[in-house]
C-alpha positions in Angstrom: -4.8 33.8 -61.8 -7.6 34.1 -64.3 -5.2 34.5 -67.2 -3.3 31.4 -66.1 -6.6 29.4 -65.9 -7.5 30.6 -69.4 -4.1 29.7 -70.7 -4.4 26.2 -69.3 -7.8 25.7 -70.9 -6.5 26.9 -74.3 -3.5 24.6 -73.9 -5.7 21.6 -73.0 -7.8 22.4 -76.1 -4.8 22.4 -78.4 -2.9 19.5 -76.9 -5.9 17.1 -76.4 -8.9 18.0 -78.4 -7.5 18.8 -81.8 -5.4 15.6 -82.2 -8.3 13.7 -80.7 -10.7 15.1 -83.3 -8.2 14.4 -86.0 -8.1 10.8 -84.9 -11.9 10.7 -84.8 -12.2 12.0 -88.4 -9.6 9.6 -89.8 -12.1 7.2 -91.3 -13.3 10.0 -93.5 -9.9 11.7 -94.2 -8.1 8.4 -95.0 -10.6 5.9 -96.1 -9.7 2.2 -96.4 -8.8 1.6 -100.0 -6.3 -0.2 -102.2 -5.8 -3.4 -104.1 -7.7 -6.3 -102.6 -9.2 -9.6 -103.5 -12.3 -9.5 -105.7 -14.3 -11.7 -103.3 -13.8 -9.4 -100.3 -16.8 -7.5 -99.0 -16.7 -3.9 -97.9 -16.6 -5.1 -94.3 -13.6 -7.3 -95.0 -11.8 -4.4 -96.7 -12.5 -2.1 -93.7 -11.3 -4.7 -91.2 -8.1 -5.4 -93.2 -7.1 -1.8 -93.7 -8.1 -0.2 -90.4 -5.9 -1.1 -87.5 -8.4 0.1 -84.9 -12.2 -0.1 -85.5 -14.6 1.0 -82.8 -17.6 -0.1 -84.8 -17.5 -3.6 -86.3 -18.6 -3.2 -89.9 -19.9 -6.8 -90.1 -22.5 -6.1 -87.4 -24.1 -3.2 -89.3 -27.6 -4.1 -90.4 -27.5 -2.4 -93.9 -27.3 -3.7 -97.5 -23.8 -4.6 -98.8 -23.5 -1.5 -101.0 -24.1 0.8 -98.0 -21.8 -0.8 -95.5 -18.9 1.6 -96.1 -20.8 4.8 -95.8 -22.8 3.7 -92.7 -19.5 2.5 -91.1 -17.7 5.8 -91.7 -20.5 7.8 -90.0 -20.9 5.3 -87.2 -17.1 5.2 -86.6 -16.8 9.0 -86.6 -19.6 9.3 -84.0 -18.2 6.6 -81.8 -14.6 8.0 -82.0 -16.0 11.5 -81.4 -17.7 10.4 -78.2 -14.5 8.7 -77.1 -12.7 12.0 -77.4 -15.3 14.5 -76.3 -16.8 12.8 -73.2 -13.5 12.4 -71.2 -12.3 15.9 -72.3 -15.6 17.4 -71.2 -15.5 15.7 -67.8 -11.9 16.8 -67.2 -12.8 20.4 -68.2 -15.9 20.4 -66.0 -13.9 19.0 -63.0 -11.2 21.6 -63.5 -13.6 24.5 -63.7 -15.4 23.2 -60.6 -12.2 22.8 -58.6 -11.0 26.3 -59.6 -14.3 27.9 -58.6 -14.3 26.0 -55.3 -10.7 27.2 -54.6 -11.6 30.8 -55.6 -14.6 30.8 -53.3 -12.5 29.4 -50.4 -10.0 32.2 -51.0 -12.7 34.9 -51.1 -14.1 33.6 -47.8 -10.7 33.6 -46.2 -10.0 37.2 -47.4 -13.4 38.4 -46.0 -12.7 36.9 -42.6 -9.2 38.3 -42.4 -10.3 41.8 -43.4 
């Protein structure tokens, strides 16, 4: 039973957390770049190249030359929270339910014996 539980945790880690963290790190791994209009700002480039932005770069309160770097770090933190918080909640609930079931089984065995 314990080996099965450990295998499920490892499987959940591989199937959910690793692709999720890869998605969270995409702003740094594949930055928005390419040929664009000369009159575009950094925020315009980010909004044009990124299909899904959690943090709106136009709402960052930084100088124009620092928008890209501030956006990358803000986007990574926001995406990381989107991945880590639900995964942690599911993991915590799974561990809690498993311990609750194990305690109920131990109590049943002690009353039978």
